[in-house]
C-alpha positions in Angstrom: 7.4 -15.0 -8.8 7.2 -12.5 -5.6 9.7 -10.3 -4.7 11.5 -10.3 -1.7 11.7 -6.2 -1.3 15.4 -6.6 -1.1 17.5 -4.7 -4.1 20.7 -7.0 -3.5 19.0 -10.3 -2.8 20.5 -12.7 -5.6 23.9 -12.8 -3.8 25.5 -11.1 -6.8 27.9 -8.1 -6.5 26.6 -5.1 -7.8 27.8 -1.8 -8.7 26.1 0.6 -6.2 26.8 3.8 -8.3 25.8 2.1 -11.8 23.2 3.3 -13.9 21.1 -0.1 -13.6 21.3 0.0 -9.7 20.2 3.0 -9.6 17.1 2.5 -11.7 16.2 -0.6 -9.7 16.4 1.8 -6.7 14.2 4.5 -8.4 11.9 2.0 -9.4 11.6 0.5 -5.5 11.2 4.0 -4.2 8.7 4.8 -6.6 6.9 1.3 -5.7 6.8 2.1 -2.1 5.5 5.6 -2.5 2.5 3.7 -4.6 2.2 1.0 -2.2 1.8 3.9 0.7 -0.7 6.0 -1.1 -2.7 2.9 -2.0 -2.5 2.0 1.9 -4.0 5.8 2.9 -6.5 5.2 0.1 -7.7 2.1 1.4 -7.9 3.4 5.1 -9.8 6.4 4.0 -12.5 4.3 2.5 -12.3 1.8 5.4 -13.3 4.6 7.6 -16.0 6.2 5.4 -17.6 2.7 5.2 -17.4 2.3 8.7 -19.4 5.8 9.4 -21.9 4.8 6.9 -22.3 1.0 8.4 -22.8 3.0 11.9 -25.4 5.0 10.5 -27.4 2.5 8.6 -27.4 0.2 11.7 -28.5 3.3 13.7 -31.5 3.6 11.4 -32.2 0.0 11.1 -32.4 -0.7 14.9 -34.7 2.6 15.0 -37.0 0.9 12.3 -37.1 -2.4 14.4 -38.7 -0.5 17.3 
């Protein structure tokens, strides 16, 4: 089951100052931070791969000549 990303998606009333809801908020914030850092890590890997592929393509073209 995929989560919708909404903290109050089931339509039931919540005590917004309650410990359970506060824990859900903390978990949600931690998950968003993890996803953001994962995205940034993949972006760095993608850029490094692009640099390597560009160098390889230049070397391959030089070899073909």
